All heavy atoms as a GROMACS GRO file, in nm:
protein
  606
    1LEU      N    1   0.084  -0.185   0.799
    1LEU     CA    2   0.025  -0.226   0.672
    1LEU      C    3  -0.101  -0.310   0.689
    1LEU      O    4  -0.172  -0.332   0.593
    1LEU     CB    5   0.128  -0.304   0.589
    1LEU     CG    6   0.236  -0.219   0.526
    1LEU    CD1    7   0.334  -0.306   0.450
    1LEU    CD2    8   0.180  -0.113   0.436
    2THR      N    9  -0.126  -0.356   0.811
    2THR     CA   10  -0.250  -0.432   0.830
    2THR      C   11  -0.372  -0.344   0.809
    2THR      O   12  -0.480  -0.396   0.780
    2THR     CB   13  -0.255  -0.496   0.970
    2THR    OG1   14  -0.241  -0.394   1.069
    2THR    CG2   15  -0.146  -0.600   0.985
    3ARG      N   16  -0.357  -0.213   0.818
    3ARG     CA   17  -0.469  -0.123   0.791
    3ARG      C   18  -0.516  -0.135   0.646
    3ARG      O   19  -0.629  -0.098   0.614
    3ARG     CB   20  -0.432   0.021   0.821
    3ARG     CG   21  -0.421   0.049   0.968
    3ARG     CD   22  -0.395   0.197   0.991
    3ARG     NE   23  -0.382   0.222   1.131
    3ARG     CZ   24  -0.479   0.275   1.206
    3ARG    NH1   25  -0.592   0.308   1.151
    3ARG    NH2   26  -0.458   0.296   1.334
    4LEU      N   27  -0.430  -0.182   0.560
    4LEU     CA   28  -0.470  -0.202   0.421
    4LEU      C   29  -0.587  -0.299   0.412
    4LEU      O   30  -0.670  -0.289   0.323
    4LEU     CB   31  -0.351  -0.253   0.339
    4LEU     CG   32  -0.370  -0.261   0.188
    4LEU    CD1   33  -0.406  -0.125   0.130
    4LEU    CD2   34  -0.244  -0.313   0.123
    5ARG      N   35  -0.596  -0.391   0.507
    5ARG     CA   36  -0.703  -0.491   0.507
    5ARG      C   37  -0.834  -0.438   0.565
    5ARG      O   38  -0.931  -0.513   0.573
    5ARG     CB   39  -0.659  -0.615   0.584
    5ARG     CG   40  -0.555  -0.695   0.514
    5ARG     CD   41  -0.532  -0.826   0.587
    5ARG     NE   42  -0.444  -0.913   0.513
    5ARG     CZ   43  -0.324  -0.953   0.556
    5ARG    NH1   44  -0.281  -0.913   0.674
    5ARG    NH2   45  -0.250  -1.031   0.483
    6THR      N   46  -0.839  -0.313   0.604
    6THR     CA   47  -0.963  -0.256   0.655
    6THR      C   48  -1.038  -0.186   0.542
    6THR      O   49  -0.981  -0.157   0.437
    6THR     CB   50  -0.936  -0.154   0.768
    6THR    OG1   51  -0.868  -0.041   0.713
    6THR    CG2   52  -0.854  -0.217   0.880
    7LYS      N   53  -1.167  -0.155   0.567
    7LYS     CA   54  -1.246  -0.090   0.462
    7LYS      C   55  -1.196   0.050   0.430
    7LYS      O   56  -1.215   0.098   0.320
    7LYS     CB   57  -1.394  -0.088   0.499
    7LYS     CG   58  -1.429   0.004   0.613
    7LYS     CD   59  -1.579   0.002   0.640
    7LYS     CE   60  -1.610   0.092   0.755
    7LYS     NZ   61  -1.657   0.222   0.717
    8ASP      N   62  -1.128   0.113   0.527
    8ASP     CA   63  -1.076   0.249   0.505
    8ASP      C   64  -0.942   0.248   0.432
    8ASP      O   65  -0.903   0.350   0.376
    8ASP     CB   66  -1.060   0.323   0.637
    8ASP     CG   67  -1.194   0.349   0.704
    8ASP    OD1   68  -1.294   0.368   0.631
    8ASP    OD2   69  -1.199   0.349   0.827
    9GLY      N   70  -0.872   0.137   0.436
    9GLY     CA   71  -0.744   0.128   0.367
    9GLY      C   72  -0.631   0.193   0.444
    9GLY      O   73  -0.641   0.222   0.564
   10LEU      N   74  -0.522   0.217   0.374
   10LEU     CA   75  -0.398   0.268   0.432
   10LEU      C   76  -0.389   0.418   0.409
   10LEU      O   77  -0.400   0.466   0.295
   10LEU     CB   78  -0.281   0.196   0.364
   10LEU     CG   79  -0.142   0.217   0.419
   10LEU    CD1   80  -0.134   0.172   0.564
   10LEU    CD2   81  -0.044   0.136   0.334
   11ASP      N   82  -0.369   0.493   0.517
   11ASP     CA   83  -0.362   0.639   0.511
   11ASP      C   84  -0.219   0.681   0.477
   11ASP      O   85  -0.130   0.681   0.561
   11ASP     CB   86  -0.404   0.696   0.646
   11ASP     CG   87  -0.411   0.848   0.648
   11ASP    OD1   88  -0.361   0.912   0.554
   11ASP    OD2   89  -0.466   0.902   0.745
   12LEU      N   90  -0.196   0.717   0.352
   12LEU     CA   91  -0.063   0.755   0.305
   12LEU      C   92  -0.018   0.888   0.363
   12LEU      O   93   0.102   0.909   0.383
   12LEU     CB   94  -0.060   0.759   0.152
   12LEU     CG   95  -0.088   0.627   0.082
   12LEU    CD1   96  -0.095   0.649  -0.069
   12LEU    CD2   97   0.014   0.523   0.118
   13ASP      N   98  -0.112   0.977   0.390
   13ASP     CA   99  -0.075   1.107   0.449
   13ASP      C  100  -0.017   1.087   0.589
   13ASP      O  101   0.080   1.153   0.626
   13ASP     CB  102  -0.196   1.200   0.454
   13ASP     CG  103  -0.242   1.243   0.316
   13ASP    OD1  104  -0.157   1.248   0.224
   13ASP    OD2  105  -0.361   1.272   0.300
   14TRP      N  106  -0.077   0.996   0.667
   14TRP     CA  107  -0.026   0.969   0.801
   14TRP      C  108   0.117   0.914   0.792
   14TRP      O  109   0.204   0.954   0.869
   14TRP     CB  110  -0.117   0.870   0.874
   14TRP     CG  111  -0.072   0.841   1.012
   14TRP    CD1  112  -0.101   0.912   1.125
   14TRP    CD2  113   0.015   0.735   1.052
   14TRP    NE1  114  -0.038   0.856   1.233
   14TRP    CE2  115   0.034   0.747   1.192
   14TRP    CE3  116   0.078   0.631   0.986
   14TRP    CZ2  117   0.113   0.659   1.265
   14TRP    CZ3  118   0.157   0.543   1.060
   14TRP    CH2  119   0.173   0.557   1.197
   15ILE      N  120   0.140   0.824   0.698
   15ILE     CA  121   0.274   0.765   0.681
   15ILE      C  122   0.373   0.874   0.641
   15ILE      O  123   0.483   0.882   0.695
   15ILE     CB  124   0.270   0.651   0.579
   15ILE    CG1  125   0.186   0.535   0.635
   15ILE    CG2  126   0.411   0.604   0.544
   15ILE    CD1  127   0.155   0.428   0.535
   16ALA      N  128   0.335   0.956   0.545
   16ALA     CA  129   0.425   1.062   0.496
   16ALA      C  130   0.460   1.162   0.606
   16ALA      O  131   0.574   1.209   0.612
   16ALA     CB  132   0.361   1.134   0.378
   17ASN      N  133   0.366   1.192   0.693
   17ASN     CA  134   0.387   1.293   0.797
   17ASN      C  135   0.445   1.235   0.926
   17ASN      O  136   0.477   1.310   1.017
   17ASN     CB  137   0.257   1.366   0.828
   17ASN     CG  138   0.211   1.448   0.710
   17ASN    OD1  139   0.291   1.509   0.641
   17ASN    ND2  140   0.081   1.449   0.685
   18ASN      N  141   0.460   1.104   0.932
   18ASN     CA  142   0.515   1.039   1.051
   18ASN      C  143   0.667   1.040   1.041
   18ASN      O  144   0.724   0.990   0.944
   18ASN     CB  145   0.462   0.896   1.060
   18ASN     CG  146   0.499   0.827   1.187
   18ASN    OD1  147   0.618   0.817   1.219
   18ASN    ND2  148   0.400   0.778   1.258
   19GLU      N  149   0.733   1.096   1.142
   19GLU     CA  150   0.879   1.109   1.134
   19GLU      C  151   0.951   0.975   1.130
   19GLU      O  152   1.066   0.967   1.086
   19GLU     CB  153   0.932   1.195   1.247
   19GLU     CG  154   0.903   1.143   1.385
   19GLU     CD  155   0.942   1.243   1.493
   19GLU    OE1  156   0.895   1.358   1.488
   19GLU    OE2  157   1.019   1.203   1.580
   20LYS      N  158   0.885   0.867   1.173
   20LYS     CA  159   0.946   0.734   1.168
   20LYS      C  160   0.949   0.679   1.025
   20LYS      O  161   1.035   0.601   0.990
   20LYS     CB  162   0.870   0.639   1.260
   20LYS     CG  163   0.929   0.500   1.267
   20LYS     CD  164   0.852   0.412   1.363
   20LYS     CE  165   0.910   0.273   1.364
   20LYS     NZ  166   0.834   0.184   1.454
   21TYR      N  167   0.854   0.721   0.942
   21TYR     CA  168   0.842   0.666   0.807
   21TYR      C  169   0.875   0.770   0.700
   21TYR      O  170   0.980   0.766   0.641
   21TYR     CB  171   0.701   0.608   0.786
   21TYR     CG  172   0.665   0.506   0.891
   21TYR    CD1  173   0.563   0.530   0.982
   21TYR    CD2  174   0.732   0.386   0.901
   21TYR    CE1  175   0.530   0.438   1.080
   21TYR    CE2  176   0.701   0.293   0.998
   21TYR     CZ  177   0.600   0.320   1.087
   21TYR     OH  178   0.568   0.229   1.183
   22GLY      N  179   0.784   0.857   0.670
   22GLY     CA  180   0.810   0.964   0.574
   22GLY      C  181   0.779   0.929   0.429
   22GLY      O  182   0.724   0.823   0.398
   23ASP      N  183   0.818   1.020   0.341
   23ASP     CA  184   0.786   1.009   0.199
   23ASP      C  185   0.849   0.886   0.132
   23ASP      O  186   0.793   0.831   0.039
   23ASP     CB  187   0.829   1.135   0.124
   23ASP     CG  188   0.743   1.254   0.160
   23ASP    OD1  189   0.624   1.236   0.190
   23ASP    OD2  190   0.796   1.367   0.156
   24SER      N  191   0.966   0.843   0.179
   24SER     CA  192   1.031   0.727   0.116
   24SER      C  193   0.946   0.602   0.133
   24SER      O  194   0.940   0.518   0.043
   24SER     CB  195   1.171   0.705   0.173
   24SER     OG  196   1.166   0.672   0.311
   25TYR      N  197   0.876   0.591   0.245
   25TYR     CA  198   0.788   0.477   0.266
   25TYR      C  199   0.667   0.484   0.173
   25TYR      O  200   0.624   0.382   0.118
   25TYR     CB  201   0.742   0.471   0.412
   25TYR     CG  202   0.835   0.392   0.500
   25TYR    CD1  203   0.960   0.442   0.534
   25TYR    CD2  204   0.800   0.268   0.550
   25TYR    CE1  205   1.046   0.372   0.616
   25TYR    CE2  206   0.885   0.196   0.631
   25TYR     CZ  207   1.008   0.249   0.663
   25TYR     OH  208   1.093   0.178   0.743
   26VAL      N  209   0.613   0.603   0.157
   26VAL     CA  210   0.498   0.620   0.067
   26VAL      C  211   0.538   0.583  -0.075
   26VAL      O  212   0.464   0.513  -0.146
   26VAL     CB  213   0.442   0.763   0.074
   26VAL    CG1  214   0.335   0.785  -0.032
   26VAL    CG2  215   0.387   0.792   0.213
   27GLU      N  216   0.655   0.626  -0.119
   27GLU     CA  217   0.702   0.593  -0.253
   27GLU      C  218   0.718   0.442  -0.270
   27GLU      O  219   0.680   0.386  -0.373
   27GLU     CB  220   0.835   0.664  -0.281
   27GLU     CG  221   0.820   0.813  -0.296
   27GLU     CD  222   0.954   0.885  -0.304
   27GLU    OE1  223   1.058   0.821  -0.329
   27GLU    OE2  224   0.954   1.008  -0.282
   28ALA      N  225   0.773   0.375  -0.170
   28ALA     CA  226   0.790   0.230  -0.176
   28ALA      C  227   0.654   0.160  -0.178
   28ALA      O  228   0.634   0.063  -0.252
   28ALA     CB  229   0.873   0.181  -0.058
   29ILE      N  230   0.560   0.208  -0.099
   29ILE     CA  231   0.426   0.149  -0.098
   29ILE      C  232   0.362   0.165  -0.235
   29ILE      O  233   0.302   0.071  -0.288
   29ILE     CB  234   0.340   0.215   0.012
   29ILE    CG1  235   0.390   0.171   0.150
   29ILE    CG2  236   0.192   0.180  -0.006
   29ILE    CD1  237   0.333   0.252   0.265
   30MET      N  238   0.376   0.281  -0.295
   30MET     CA  239   0.318   0.304  -0.427
   30MET      C  240   0.381   0.213  -0.532
   30MET      O  241   0.311   0.163  -0.621
   30MET     CB  242   0.330   0.451  -0.466
   30MET     CG  243   0.246   0.543  -0.378
   30MET     SD  244   0.073   0.494  -0.365
   30MET     CE  245   0.021   0.512  -0.534
   31LYS      N  246   0.512   0.190  -0.524
   31LYS     CA  247   0.576   0.094  -0.614
   31LYS      C  248   0.521  -0.045  -0.592
   31LYS      O  249   0.499  -0.120  -0.687
   31LYS     CB  250   0.727   0.093  -0.593
   31LYS     CG  251   0.801   0.211  -0.648
   31LYS     CD  252   0.950   0.195  -0.623
   31LYS     CE  253   1.028   0.318  -0.654
   31LYS     NZ  254   1.170   0.303  -0.619
   32GLY      N  255   0.500  -0.079  -0.466
   32GLY     CA  256   0.451  -0.212  -0.432
   32GLY      C  257   0.309  -0.240  -0.478
   32GLY      O  258   0.273  -0.354  -0.505
   33VAL      N  259   0.227  -0.137  -0.488
   33VAL     CA  260   0.088  -0.158  -0.530
   33VAL      C  261   0.065  -0.131  -0.678
   33VAL      O  262  -0.044  -0.157  -0.728
   33VAL     CB  263  -0.011  -0.073  -0.446
   33VAL    CG1  264  -0.002  -0.107  -0.300
   33VAL    CG2  265   0.004   0.074  -0.471
   34GLN      N  266   0.165  -0.082  -0.750
   34GLN     CA  267   0.147  -0.043  -0.890
   34GLN      C  268   0.087  -0.155  -0.975
   34GLN      O  269  -0.012  -0.135  -1.045
   34GLN     CB  270   0.280   0.003  -0.951
   34GLN     CG  271   0.268   0.049  -1.095
   34GLN     CD  272   0.180   0.171  -1.111
   34GLN    OE1  273   0.197   0.267  -1.039
   34GLN    NE2  274   0.085   0.167  -1.201
   35PHE      N  275   0.146  -0.273  -0.970
   35PHE     CA  276   0.095  -0.385  -1.052
   35PHE      C  277  -0.050  -0.416  -1.015
   35PHE      O  278  -0.134  -0.439  -1.102
   35PHE     CB  279   0.181  -0.510  -1.031
   35PHE     CG  280   0.121  -0.633  -1.092
   35PHE    CD1  281   0.131  -0.656  -1.229
   35PHE    CD2  282   0.055  -0.726  -1.014
   35PHE    CE1  283   0.074  -0.768  -1.286
   35PHE    CE2  284  -0.002  -0.839  -1.070
   35PHE     CZ  285   0.008  -0.861  -1.206
   36PHE      N  286  -0.080  -0.414  -0.887
   36PHE     CA  287  -0.214  -0.449  -0.842
   36PHE      C  288  -0.315  -0.340  -0.874
   36PHE      O  289  -0.432  -0.369  -0.893
   36PHE     CB  290  -0.211  -0.482  -0.692
   36PHE     CG  291  -0.120  -0.597  -0.661
   36PHE    CD1  292   0.006  -0.576  -0.610
   36PHE    CD2  293  -0.158  -0.728  -0.688
   36PHE    CE1  294   0.092  -0.681  -0.582
   36PHE    CE2  295  -0.074  -0.835  -0.663
   36PHE     CZ  296   0.051  -0.810  -0.610
   37GLN      N  297  -0.269  -0.217  -0.881
   37GLN     CA  298  -0.357  -0.109  -0.925
   37GLN      C  299  -0.392  -0.129  -1.072
   37GLN      O  300  -0.507  -0.111  -1.111
   37GLN     CB  301  -0.288   0.025  -0.904
   37GLN     CG  302  -0.375   0.143  -0.940
   37GLN     CD  303  -0.304   0.276  -0.920
   37GLN    OE1  304  -0.187   0.282  -0.884
   37GLN    NE2  305  -0.374   0.384  -0.945
   38ASP      N  306  -0.294  -0.168  -1.151
   38ASP     CA  307  -0.318  -0.193  -1.293
   38ASP      C  308  -0.416  -0.308  -1.315
   38ASP      O  309  -0.486  -0.311  -1.416
   38ASP     CB  310  -0.186  -0.223  -1.365
   38ASP     CG  311  -0.093  -0.104  -1.368
   38ASP    OD1  312  -0.139   0.010  -1.344
   38ASP    OD2  313   0.027  -0.124  -1.394
   39THR      N  314  -0.422  -0.404  -1.222
   39THR     CA  315  -0.513  -0.517  -1.235
   39THR      C  316  -0.643  -0.495  -1.158
   39THR      O  317  -0.723  -0.585  -1.143
   39THR     CB  318  -0.447  -0.648  -1.185
   39THR    OG1  319  -0.410  -0.631  -1.049
   39THR    CG2  320  -0.327  -0.685  -1.268
   40GLU      N  321  -0.661  -0.372  -1.107
   40GLU     CA  322  -0.781  -0.329  -1.036
   40GLU      C  323  -0.806  -0.406  -0.906
   40GLU      O  324  -0.920  -0.418  -0.861
   40GLU     CB  325  -0.903  -0.333  -1.128
   40GLU     CG  326  -0.888  -0.241  -1.247
   40GLU     CD  327  -1.008  -0.240  -1.339
   40GLU    OE1  328  -1.106  -0.312  -1.313
   40GLU    OE2  329  -1.004  -0.164  -1.436
   41LEU      N  330  -0.699  -0.456  -0.842
   41LEU     CA  331  -0.712  -0.520  -0.711
   41LEU      C  332  -0.692  -0.418  -0.600
   41LEU      O  333  -0.729  -0.442  -0.486
   41LEU     CB  334  -0.610  -0.634  -0.696
   41LEU     CG  335  -0.632  -0.754  -0.788
   41LEU    CD1  336  -0.516  -0.851  -0.776
   41LEU    CD2  337  -0.763  -0.823  -0.754
   42VAL      N  338  -0.634  -0.303  -0.635
   42VAL     CA  339  -0.608  -0.195  -0.541
   42VAL      C  340  -0.661  -0.064  -0.600
   42VAL      O  341  -0.648  -0.041  -0.719
   42VAL     CB  342  -0.456  -0.182  -0.514
   42VAL    CG1  343  -0.425  -0.059  -0.433
   42VAL    CG2  344  -0.403  -0.305  -0.444
   43THR      N  345  -0.720   0.017  -0.515
   43THR     CA  346  -0.767   0.149  -0.554
   43THR      C  347  -0.680   0.253  -0.485
   43THR      O  348  -0.662   0.247  -0.363
   43THR     CB  349  -0.914   0.169  -0.514
   43THR    OG1  350  -0.992   0.066  -0.572
   43THR    CG2  351  -0.965   0.304  -0.558
   44VAL      N  352  -0.626   0.345  -0.562
   44VAL     CA  353  -0.546   0.454  -0.505
   44VAL      C  354  -0.628   0.581  -0.514
   44VAL      O  355  -0.669   0.623  -0.621
   44VAL     CB  356  -0.411   0.469  -0.580
   44VAL    CG1  357  -0.334   0.587  -0.524
   44VAL    CG2  358  -0.329   0.341  -0.570
   45LEU      N  359  -0.654   0.637  -0.397
   45LEU     CA  360  -0.727   0.763  -0.386
   45LEU      C  361  -0.629   0.867  -0.333
   45LEU      O  362  -0.521   0.831  -0.285
   45LEU     CB  363  -0.842   0.746  -0.287
   45LEU     CG  364  -0.941   0.634  -0.317
   45LEU    CD1  365  -1.033   0.610  -0.198
   45LEU    CD2  366  -1.021   0.668  -0.441
   46PRO      N  367  -0.662   0.995  -0.339
   46PRO     CA  368  -0.571   1.095  -0.282
   46PRO      C  369  -0.544   1.065  -0.134
   46PRO      O  370  -0.634   1.061  -0.052
   46PRO     CB  371  -0.648   1.227  -0.300
   46PRO     CG  372  -0.739   1.202  -0.415
   46PRO     CD  373  -0.777   1.056  -0.404
   47GLY      N  374  -0.418   1.036  -0.104
   47GLY     CA  375  -0.377   1.011   0.033
   47GLY      C  376  -0.417   0.877   0.091
   47GLY      O  377  -0.406   0.855   0.212
   48ARG      N  378  -0.461   0.784   0.009
   48ARG     CA  379  -0.512   0.658   0.061
   48ARG      C  380  -0.499   0.546  -0.043
   48ARG      O  381  -0.514   0.569  -0.161
   48ARG     CB  382  -0.658   0.675   0.099
   48ARG     CG  383  -0.716   0.559   0.174
   48ARG     CD  384  -0.845   0.597   0.246
   48ARG     NE  385  -0.831   0.705   0.341
   48ARG     CZ  386  -0.789   0.692   0.465
   48ARG    NH1  387  -0.754   0.576   0.511
   48ARG    NH2  388  -0.781   0.797   0.545
   49VAL      N  389  -0.469   0.426   0.007
   49VAL     CA  390  -0.467   0.305  -0.076
   49VAL      C  391  -0.566   0.207  -0.015
   49VAL      O  392  -0.563   0.183   0.106
   49VAL     CB  393  -0.327   0.241  -0.081
   49VAL    CG1  394  -0.330   0.109  -0.155
   49VAL    CG2  395  -0.228   0.334  -0.147
   50LYS      N  396  -0.654   0.152  -0.099
   50LYS     CA  397  -0.755   0.058  -0.050
   50LYS      C  398  -0.754  -0.067  -0.137
   50LYS      O  399  -0.726  -0.060  -0.257
   50LYS     CB  400  -0.894   0.122  -0.057
   50LYS     CG  401  -0.912   0.242   0.031
   50LYS     CD  402  -1.043   0.312   0.007
   50LYS     CE  403  -1.158   0.225   0.052
   50LYS     NZ  404  -1.286   0.297   0.052
   51LEU      N  405  -0.789  -0.179  -0.075
   51LEU     CA  406  -0.807  -0.302  -0.151
   51LEU      C  407  -0.944  -0.299  -0.217
   51LEU      O  408  -1.041  -0.253  -0.158
   51LEU     CB  409  -0.798  -0.424  -0.058
   51LEU     CG  410  -0.665  -0.444   0.013
   51LEU    CD1  411  -0.676  -0.557   0.114
   51LEU    CD2  412  -0.556  -0.474  -0.087
   52ALA      N  413  -0.950  -0.348  -0.341
   52ALA     CA  414  -1.078  -0.359  -0.410
   52ALA      C  415  -1.157  -0.473  -0.347
   52ALA      O  416  -1.101  -0.576  -0.310
   52ALA     CB  417  -1.055  -0.384  -0.558
   53ASP      N  418  -1.286  -0.455  -0.337
   53ASP     CA  419  -1.372  -0.555  -0.276
   53ASP      C  420  -1.443  -0.632  -0.386
   53ASP      O  421  -1.500  -0.571  -0.476
   53ASP     CB  422  -1.472  -0.484  -0.185
   53ASP     CG  423  -1.551  -0.576  -0.097
   53ASP    OD1  424  -1.510  -0.692  -0.081
   53ASP    OD2  425  -1.654  -0.532  -0.043
   54PRO      N  426  -1.441  -0.763  -0.387
   54PRO     CA  427  -1.381  -0.857  -0.293
   54PRO      C  428  -1.244  -0.909  -0.336
   54PRO      O  429  -1.169  -0.962  -0.255
   54PRO     CB  430  -1.480  -0.972  -0.290
   54PRO     CG  431  -1.529  -0.980  -0.431
   54PRO     CD  432  -1.532  -0.834  -0.478
   55ASP      N  433  -1.210  -0.892  -0.464
   55ASP     CA  434  -1.088  -0.956  -0.516
   55ASP      C  435  -0.960  -0.907  -0.450
   55ASP      O  436  -0.868  -0.985  -0.426
   55ASP     CB  437  -1.079  -0.937  -0.668
   55ASP     CG  438  -1.188  -1.013  -0.742
   55ASP    OD1  439  -1.239  -1.112  -0.686
   55ASP    OD2  440  -1.222  -0.973  -0.854
   56GLY      N  441  -0.951  -0.779  -0.420
   56GLY     CA  442  -0.831  -0.727  -0.356
   56GLY      C  443  -0.806  -0.792  -0.220
   56GLY      O  444  -0.693  -0.819  -0.182
   57PHE      N  445  -0.916  -0.818  -0.149
   57PHE     CA  446  -0.902  -0.883  -0.018
   57PHE      C  447  -0.855  -1.027  -0.033
   57PHE      O  448  -0.780  -1.077   0.051
   57PHE     CB  449  -1.033  -0.875   0.060
   57PHE     CG  450  -1.061  -0.737   0.112
   57PHE    CD1  451  -1.138  -0.648   0.040
   57PHE    CD2  452  -1.007  -0.696   0.232
   57PHE    CE1  453  -1.163  -0.521   0.086
   57PHE    CE2  454  -1.030  -0.569   0.280
   57PHE     CZ  455  -1.108  -0.480   0.206
   58LEU      N  456  -0.897  -1.092  -0.139
   58LEU     CA  457  -0.852  -1.230  -0.162
   58LEU      C  458  -0.702  -1.236  -0.190
   58LEU      O  459  -0.637  -1.334  -0.155
   58LEU     CB  460  -0.929  -1.292  -0.280
   58LEU     CG  461  -1.079  -1.314  -0.256
   58LEU    CD1  462  -1.145  -1.360  -0.385
   58LEU    CD2  463  -1.102  -1.415  -0.145
   59PHE      N  464  -0.649  -1.133  -0.251
   59PHE     CA  465  -0.507  -1.128  -0.286
   59PHE      C  466  -0.426  -1.041  -0.190
   59PHE      O  467  -0.313  -1.003  -0.220
   59PHE     CB  468  -0.489  -1.078  -0.429
   59PHE     CG  469  -0.533  -1.177  -0.533
   59PHE    CD1  470  -0.662  -1.175  -0.582
   59PHE    CD2  471  -0.445  -1.273  -0.578
   59PHE    CE1  472  -0.704  -1.268  -0.676
   59PHE    CE2  473  -0.485  -1.366  -0.673
   59PHE     CZ  474  -0.616  -1.363  -0.721
   60SER      N  475  -0.483  -1.008  -0.074
   60SER     CA  476  -0.418  -0.914   0.017
   60SER      C  477  -0.280  -0.960   0.062
   60SER      O  478  -0.189  -0.878   0.075
   60SER     CB  479  -0.507  -0.884   0.138
   60SER     OG  480  -0.526  -1.000   0.217
   61ASN      N  481  -0.260  -1.089   0.085
   61ASN     CA  482  -0.128  -1.136   0.125
   61ASN      C  483  -0.024  -1.109   0.017
   61ASN      O  484   0.088  -1.068   0.046
   61ASN     CB  485  -0.130  -1.285   0.159
   61ASN     CG  486  -0.197  -1.313   0.292
   61ASN    OD1  487  -0.212  -1.225   0.375
   61ASN    ND2  488  -0.240  -1.437   0.310
   62ASN      N  489  -0.061  -1.131  -0.108
   62ASN     CA  490   0.030  -1.105  -0.219
   62ASN      C  491   0.062  -0.956  -0.230
   62ASN      O  492   0.177  -0.917  -0.252
   62ASN     CB  493  -0.030  -1.152  -0.352
   62ASN     CG  494  -0.056  -1.299  -0.354
   62ASN    OD1  495  -0.128  -1.351  -0.269
   62ASN    ND2  496  -0.001  -1.369  -0.451
   63ILE      N  497  -0.040  -0.875  -0.215
   63ILE     CA  498  -0.023  -0.730  -0.226
   63ILE      C  499   0.069  -0.678  -0.115
   63ILE      O  500   0.164  -0.604  -0.141
   63ILE     CB  501  -0.160  -0.660  -0.223
   63ILE    CG1  502  -0.242  -0.702  -0.346
   63ILE    CG2  503  -0.144  -0.508  -0.215
   63ILE    CD1  504  -0.390  -0.666  -0.338
   64ILE      N  505   0.041  -0.721   0.007
   64ILE     CA  506   0.122  -0.675   0.120
   64ILE      C  507   0.264  -0.728   0.110
   64ILE      O  508   0.360  -0.657   0.141
   64ILE     CB  509   0.053  -0.713   0.253
   64ILE    CG1  510  -0.075  -0.629   0.268
   64ILE    CG2  511   0.146  -0.692   0.371
   64ILE    CD1  512  -0.165  -0.669   0.383
   65SER      N  513   0.281  -0.851   0.064
   65SER     CA  514   0.417  -0.906   0.044
   65SER      C  515   0.495  -0.823  -0.057
   65SER      O  516   0.614  -0.797  -0.039
   65SER     CB  517   0.410  -1.051  -0.003
   65SER     OG  518   0.358  -1.133   0.097
   66ASN      N  519   0.428  -0.781  -0.162
   66ASN     CA  520   0.492  -0.698  -0.264
   66ASN      C  521   0.533  -0.563  -0.206
   66ASN      O  522   0.642  -0.511  -0.236
   66ASN     CB  523   0.398  -0.681  -0.383
   66ASN     CG  524   0.471  -0.656  -0.512
   66ASN    OD1  525   0.564  -0.729  -0.545
   66ASN    ND2  526   0.428  -0.556  -0.585
   67ILE      N  527   0.449  -0.506  -0.122
   67ILE     CA  528   0.482  -0.379  -0.057
   67ILE      C  529   0.603  -0.397   0.034
   67ILE      O  530   0.697  -0.316   0.032
   67ILE     CB  531   0.362  -0.324   0.022
   67ILE    CG1  532   0.249  -0.284  -0.074
   67ILE    CG2  533   0.404  -0.205   0.108
   67ILE    CD1  534   0.119  -0.251  -0.007
   68PHE      N  535   0.604  -0.505   0.114
   68PHE     CA  536   0.718  -0.530   0.202
   68PHE      C  537   0.848  -0.547   0.123
   68PHE      O  538   0.954  -0.501   0.165
   68PHE     CB  539   0.694  -0.653   0.290
   68PHE     CG  540   0.616  -0.624   0.415
   68PHE    CD1  541   0.503  -0.696   0.446
   68PHE    CD2  542   0.657  -0.525   0.504
   68PHE    CE1  543   0.431  -0.672   0.561
   68PHE    CE2  544   0.586  -0.498   0.619
   68PHE     CZ  545   0.472  -0.572   0.648
   69ALA      N  546   0.840  -0.612   0.009
   69ALA     CA  547   0.959  -0.630  -0.075
   69ALA      C  548   1.011  -0.493  -0.122
   69ALA      O  549   1.132  -0.470  -0.121
   69ALA     CB  550   0.927  -0.718  -0.194
   70GLU      N  551   0.922  -0.405  -0.161
   70GLU     CA  552   0.964  -0.271  -0.203
   70GLU      C  553   1.019  -0.190  -0.086
   70GLU      O  554   1.118  -0.119  -0.101
   70GLU     CB  555   0.848  -0.196  -0.268
   70GLU     CG  556   0.807  -0.247  -0.404
   70GLU     CD  557   0.916  -0.231  -0.508
   70GLU    OE1  558   1.002  -0.140  -0.497
   70GLU    OE2  559   0.916  -0.311  -0.603
   71LEU      N  560   0.956  -0.203   0.030
   71LEU     CA  561   1.006  -0.133   0.148
   71LEU      C  562   1.146  -0.181   0.184
   71LEU      O  563   1.232  -0.101   0.218
   71LEU     CB  564   0.912  -0.153   0.267
   71LEU     CG  565   0.782  -0.074   0.262
   71LEU    CD1  566   0.687  -0.122   0.370
   71LEU    CD2  567   0.809   0.075   0.276
   72ASP      N  568   1.167  -0.311   0.172
   72ASP     CA  569   1.298  -0.367   0.202
   72ASP      C  570   1.404  -0.316   0.105
   72ASP      O  571   1.514  -0.281   0.144
   72ASP     CB  572   1.293  -0.520   0.199
   72ASP     CG  573   1.418  -0.585   0.251
   72ASP    OD1  574   1.467  -0.542   0.358
   72ASP    OD2  575   1.469  -0.678   0.184
   73ASP      N  576   1.369  -0.308  -0.024
   73ASP     CA  577   1.463  -0.260  -0.125
   73ASP      C  578   1.493  -0.111  -0.109
   73ASP      O  579   1.607  -0.067  -0.125
   73ASP     CB  580   1.406  -0.281  -0.265
   73ASP     CG  581   1.407  -0.427  -0.307
   73ASP    OD1  582   1.473  -0.508  -0.239
   73ASP    OD2  583   1.340  -0.460  -0.407
   74ASP      N  584   1.389  -0.032  -0.078
   74ASP     CA  585   1.405   0.114  -0.076
   74ASP      C  586   1.457   0.171   0.055
   74ASP      O  587   1.504   0.284   0.058
   74ASP     CB  588   1.271   0.182  -0.109
   74ASP     CG  589   1.238   0.173  -0.257
   74ASP    OD1  590   1.320   0.121  -0.334
   74ASP    OD2  591   1.128   0.217  -0.294
   75THR      N  592   1.449   0.096   0.162
   75THR     CA  593   1.487   0.153   0.291
   75THR      C  594   1.614   0.091   0.346
   75THR      O  595   1.648   0.113   0.462
   75THR     CB  596   1.373   0.138   0.394
   75THR    OG1  597   1.340   0.000   0.408
   75THR    CG2  598   1.252   0.218   0.353
   76ASP      N  599   1.687   0.014   0.268
   76ASP     CA  600   1.813  -0.046   0.313
   76ASP      C  601   1.920   0.058   0.330
   76ASP      O  602   1.932   0.155   0.272
   76ASP     CB  603   1.862  -0.153   0.215
   76ASP     CG  604   1.789  -0.285   0.233
   76ASP    OD1  605   1.730  -0.304   0.342
   76ASP    OD2  606   1.790  -0.364   0.139
   0.00000   0.00000   0.00000
């Protein structure tokens, strides 16, 4: 998830196609970023999630924490 803090963002296709993670992780990530997408702190593109510049980067810890919470709930 640290890739989310890069200019390229997080590659959802790579996560979905990785046998260690898969579609359930992508679904959890999308749940985790939903609120932040609504507040325009996150941009969702086909196959990719990016932080909005500069505000998304300022709130990146909150965004990533929310994603981890969803991953924890969905992958138990």
